[in-house]
Structures are given as C-alpha cells and as structure tokens.
N, C-alpha and C positions, 0 to 999 in steps of 0.2 A: 386251446392254449392253457386253460386252467390246469389241465393234467400235467403239463410240463412244470408249472410252479409247484404243485403239490408233490410231484414226484421228487423234485430236487430237495424240497424241505424235508421230506422223509429220509432221503439219503444222508442228510447232514445231521440227524439226530442221534447218531451213535449206534453201538451194537444192539441196544434194545430194539431200535426200529427195524434192524435187519431180521431179528428173530420174529418180530411181528409180521414183517413182509414175507418171511418164509412160509407163513401159514396161509398166505393169500392166493398163491397160484391156482390151487384147485378150485377155490370159489370164483376167482376171476375168470378162469378158463370156462367154467360151467356157465357163468353169466354171459360171457362172450359167445358161447355156443348157442345159448337161448336167443341172444340178439341176432345171430346169423339166421336162425330158423324163422324168427319174426320178420327179418328183412326179406327172406325168401318168400314168405307168405304174402307180404305187402306187395312185393314186386310182381308176383304172379297174379294176384287179384287185381291190382291196378292195371296191368298190361291187358289182361283179358276183359275185365269189366268195362273199360272205357270203349273198346271196340264193339263189344256186344251191345252196350247201352246205346251207342250212336246208331248202330244198325237197327236196333229195335225201335228207337224213336223215329228214325227216318222211314221206316216201312209201316208204321201204324196207319190205319185208314183215317181219313179226315183231313183237316187242314194241316199242311206241312209248314213248320216254323222256318224262319230265315236263318240259315247257318251262320251268316255273318254277324247277326245279333248275338248268337250263342258264343261266338269267339270273343266279341267285345265284352260280354258279361263275365266270361271266365277271366279275362284280363283284369277287369275292374275288381272282382272278388279277390283275385290273387294279390293285387296291389294293396287293397284295403287290409287284407290279412297280414301281409308283411309290415304294413305301417303300424298295425296294432301290436305286433310282436316287437318291433323296434321301440314302441312306446312302453311296453312292459320291460324291455331291457334298460330303459332310462328310468325305471321305477316310478312311472307315472308323472314324471316332470315334463310338462309341456315345453317349458323354456329350453331345457337341455335338448329335447327332441328337435325343436325348431332350429337351434344352433347347429346341431349335428347334421341335419338334412341340408341346411344352407351351406355348410362346409363341404359335405360329401357330394351334393348334387350341383350346386351353383358355382362355388369357388373352384372346385375340381371339375370344371365343366368338360375338360378334355376327356377324362375317364368316363364321364356320363355319355358324351357323344359317341364314344367307341361302342357303346351298347346299342346304338341305333341300327347298325347293320344286322347283327344277329336277331334283334327284336323284329325287324322287318321280315327277315327270313322265317322266323318262328311263326309270325302271324300268317304269312303266306302258307306255311306248312300246315297249320291248323285248319285253314279253309280248304286246302287240298285234301286233307283227311276226310272231311265231310263229303266231298265230291266222290272220292274213291270208295268209301264205305257205302255210299248210297247206290253205287253201281256194281259192287262186287260183294259176294257172300263174305261173311265175317271171317270164316276160316281161310278162304282164299286171300283176303286182304292181309290177314295175320302172317301167312307164309310169305307172300310177296313183299311185305313191308320189311322183311329181314334183309332186303337188298341195301338197307341203310348201313349195314355192317360193311358191305363191299365199298360203298361210296365213301364212308368215313375212313376206311383203310387207304383208299386211293388218295383222298385229300390229305391225309396224314403224311403219306410219302411225298406228295408234291409240295405241300406248304410247310411241313415241319421237318422235312428231310429224315423221316424215320425209315427204318428198314424192317422188312417182314421176313420171318423165317420161311423155309420151304414148306413146312407144315401149314403155316398160315396161308400162303399162296394157294396150296392145294385145297385147303378148306374153302377159300373164296371161290375157286373154280367149282367145287362141289356145291356150294351155295347157289351159284348162278345156274348150274345144271338143274338143281331141284326146283328153283323158281320157274325156270323155262318149262319143265315138265308139268307143273301145276297150271301154268298159263295155257299150255297146249291142251290140257284136260278141260279148262274153262272155255277155250275157244271151240273145242269139239262138242260143246253142249252137254256138260256133265250134269244134267238134271233140268227140271223146269225152271224157267226164268221169267220174272215179271216183265211186262211189256215196256214199262217206263225205265228199265235199267239198260245201260249201255256199257258192256264190258270193256270196249275199246277206250271209252272215256275214263272208266275206272282205272284201267292199267296205266294210261298216260298220267293220271293224277297221282297214282301211287309212286310211279317212277320219278316224277317231278318232286314229290314229297321226300323221297329218299335222297335225291340229289341235294335238296335244300337242307335236309337234316344233317347230312354228312358235312356239307360246307359250313353250316352254322356252328356245329359242334367244334370243328377244328379251328375255325376263325375265333370262336369264343375263347378257346384254350390259348390260342396264340396271343391275343391282345390282352388277356388278363393274367398272363404269367407274372408272378411276383406281386400281384395286387393284394392289398390288405383288406379289402371290403368284405363284410360278412355276407353270408348267403342270403339273408333277408334284405339287406341293402341292394344287392345285385338283382334280386327278384323284384324289388320295388321299382328299380330303375327300368327293368325290362317291362314291368307292368305299365308304367307310365307311357313308354314308347309304344307298347303293344296296343294300349287303349286308343291312343291317337291314330296310329296306323290302321287299326281295325275299323275305326270310324270312317277313315278315308276310303278303305276298301268297301265298307257297307254303302257309302254314298255312291261310289263308282259302279258297283255291281247291282245293288238292289235298292238304291235310294228312293226311286219313285214308288216302288211297291211298298216299302216300309213306311213312307210318308202317307200313303193311302190307307194301309191296313193297320198300322201301329207297330211299335218296336217289339212288343211281346205277343204278336199275332201267332197263334198256333202253339203257344206254350202250354204244356201239360206237366203233371208231376214227373213223367218220364223225361221230358226235356230238361226240367230243372235238375233232375238227377244227373244228366249228362253234363250240364254246366258245372255243378258242384264237383263232380268227379274230375273234370278237366282242370278246375281251378285248384282244388285241395289235394287231388291225387298226386300231381306233380310236386307240390311242396312236401308232401309226406314222403315221397320217394327220395327227394333231396335230403331229408333228415336221415333215413335209414340206409341210404346207399353207401355211406361210409363204413358200414359194418359188413358189406358184401364185397367179396373179392371177384375177380373176373370169372372164375369157375362158377361161383354162385349165381352171378348175373346171367351167364350162359345157360345154366340149368333152369333159372327162372323163365328165360325166354322160351326154352323148349317146353316147359310145363304150360306156359301160356298158350302155345300153339295147340297142344293136346286139349287143354281146357276149352279153348275157343271152338275147336272142332266138335268136341262132345256136346257143348252147349248149342252149337248151330244145328246139330242133328235134332236136338230136343226142341229148340225154340223155333227154328225156321225151316225144318224139314230138309236140311242139307244132306245130300247123298255123297257118301265116300266110296269112290271106286278105286280099283288097284292103282291106276295112274296117279291119282291124288295122293294115295297112301305112300307110293314110292317117292314122289316129289317132296312131300312133307317130311318123310323119313330122312332124305338126303339133306334137307335144310336143317333139321334138328341135329343130325350128326355133324354138319359143317359148323354150326354155332358152337357146339361143345368143343370140337377140335380147335377152333379159332381162339376160344377162351382159355385154353391150356396155358399155364405160365411158361414163358420162354426161358430156356436154359435150365429148367428144373432137373432134367435127367443128368446134365453135366454136373450140376451142383451136388446132386445126390451121389453121383459116382465119386466126386472129390471128397465128400464127407465119408463115404465108405472106405476110400483109400487111407484117409487120415485115421479112421477108427481102427484099421487093421495094422497100423504101425505100432512101435513099442510104446508102452504106457509111460507117460511123462512122470508118474509118481514112483516108478521103480527104476532107480539108477544103479548101474553096475558098480560094485565096490571099487573104491580107489579113484572114481571119476567125479569131478565136481558137477553139481546140478547145472542144467542149461540156464543161460541168463534170462532174466525176465524182460518181456517186451515193454518198452516205455510207451508205445503207441496205445491209444485208447480203443483201437479197432478190434482187438481181441481176435477171436477165431474167425478167420475169413471164410471158412467153409460153411458156417452157419449164419454169418451176418446178413447175406442177401435175403434170408427168410424173416429177419426181424423188422418190425415197423421202424420207420425213420425216427420217430420221436423216441422210441425205445433206445435206439443207438445213441441219440443225442443225450438222453438221460444217463446212460451208462458212461459216456464220456465225461459228463459233468460230475458224476459221482466218484470219479477216480481221485483217490487220495483223501476222501472225506468219510471214510468208515465203511464203505460198501465193499470195495475190492480188497481191503485188508482183512475183512472178516470172512468173506466167501471167495473161493477161487472164481475166476471169470467164467470158466466153462460151466460151473455148477451153480452160478447165481440164478435165483428164481426170476421168472418174468415179472415185469411190473404190471400193475392193474391196467386193464384194457380200456377203462372209461376215458372218453375224450379223444380217442384216436380216430 
C-alpha cells in the first residue's frame, strides 16, 4: 500500500515529476525482471529441497525422529518469527504490539476463529506429507503431489463458482493421466524398495494431503476475501492454532512414545534442517510469490520435479525408466498448460486489431478530431495486462498533471515496487 501513496504523490508534483518518471521504466522493468528470477529460484529451491530433506532425514540409519514433533516445532518457529516481524513493524514498541495483537486476535475473535479450520487442515497436511515421503521416493512424491492442482481446481469450481477453460480441463485430465502412469510404474516395482516402506500407504497419504491442500487453500481464500490483516498477522494466527492442534495430534498419535523417549528424540542436524526449511521456507515463499505470475509458478513447479528427480538419482539411487519419464513429462506439460493466462490469445488478437486500424494522430483534413474519453479506463485492449494498483494509480492521476503531459497510450509504467 505504500506504493499507492508514493505513486499518487509523484503524479501530483507537476510536469517535472513526469519527466523524472519517464526515465524510470527501464530501470523499474529490469529490477522487476531480477525479482522474478529471484522468485523463480526461491520457489524451485524451496519446493525441491523440502521434499528431498524430509526424504533424506526419514531414511537415515539410526533412531527415527517423531514427525509430529517436527510439525509442532515448525509451527512454533513460524509463529515466533511472525511475532518478531510484527514487533519490528511497531518499531520495537511493546505496548503498541500488545494493543495491536489484543485488537486483531481477541477483539476481532471472529476473524481469528475463521483461521482454525485451515490451520487444522494444514497441520493434518504437514503430518501426511511425512507419511507419504517416508513411503514413496522423493521424485514419485513430487510428481504425485501435483494432484493438488486438480483438487484445488475442483474445490474452486464447487466453492467459489469459478469456471475453467477447455484448455484447463484438458490439462487436468493430462495431469491425472501422468500421475496414474507414475503410480503404475511404482506399483510395478520400478527399482529396489526398502522393506519398511509401504507404497500403498504413501499413495493414500499423498492423495489425502492433496485433498486437504486443495480444500484449505480455497476455504482460506473464501473466508479472508476483503480482509485487511497483514501476511505476518495471518501467519501468526495460523501458527497459534497450528501449534495447539499439532500438540493434540502429537498426544493422540505418539504421546506415549514421546513421553518415554523425549520430544527431541532422534533429532540430528538434518532434522533441524527440515524443521527450519518447513518453518522459514513457507514464509520466504509468501514474500516472493507476489512477484511471480501463474506462468512463473508453473515453471517453478516443473523445474522442481526435474530437480527432485535428478537429486533422487544421485542421493537415493532412484531409477528412471521410460514409464516414469512419460508420466513425469505429462505432469510437467499439464502444469505448464494449466498455468497459461486465460483469454490471453483473445486479448492479443484484440490488441492486434486495434493496432491495424487508422492512427488516431492522423486525421483526414476537414474532419474534427475524435472526442476525448472522460473515463479513466483508457485503452481496454491493454488494461487487462496492467496490475490492478497501476490502473488505480492511473485513475487517480487523471487531471493532476500526468494525463495532460503524456498521452494515455504512451504513458510510462509506474515503478513495480510494492505490487
């Protein structure tokens, strides 16, 4: 929101500010491009490293740590980190932080209680991930886990009344086919398998995790539409519920064993790496994901599958046969097709048609120029490609020195920071 204020003040400073802003698009676009590449790297590394690190920690010889304790520790660290970030936002003022949390968490308790359901589902999902990765190769889990795209799409249609294009429905069918091929390869014994692993239990866990992930994501979007809470406040609330619910799950599933052997039984540096990755990796993705569009996120998912497969060959002796390669290729293609922007071809065609028409700056002699549009929307063929905050800023700048100095079609883009 700071970008909105700064953008408006710049628009109102007169022609001098416009000439300064006209020098910014190249620098701003280059900075935005760098941020997109950084976002891509973060998404790829976090997606692949979490799965690989869990698989590595769960297959090490020796005492095996309790997965429920790792889930609780990740929630605790996430909540503490968000609390410190909120403390920094309040400039280290403890009183202001306490009043803010009292208002946001206790006074507005209805909004807080709304997060109990997604927090419960996310906690269940995290525990299921440990079960699935403990019983499936990392590459197989990475491919199969993309079923969450299918479940999220179905829940979006059912709960949010969204419609999918034919290409998206086709990509979902392609995705399901690819996952089925990979699972058929796994069931057919695609390589040596440790005796303590159960592929059936792993498949059931990953399917349940995908269902819970899809429902939680759509439910979270539905109940928090129009909410003004910051990302750190929401993650703190999720962390509070996640810690409490994680402790309940720990007591119910492994309470006796944890009481006998200790909470941190079996913890090694690799296990702490998993906990830190799960706690801080998600927060880091929440920061950089605003710079990544759907295509970039789909590309990051595809690269994560490739990276997990290559690393599994090196670390765990995973064998890639033609059946797995075919299924993984179908999943990668489906993810890319599903992430393509909807209606882009139609918008490009509309833009091409408008560009092929008569130039608005060349009027036949004897004819008056066309009337100016009083609406702030400007060129409808290019508006769908502009960020929402950009369009808002253009509307607010009307009549304050921006649109009088530069034509609307030729006005330079505003700086990308804060979008």
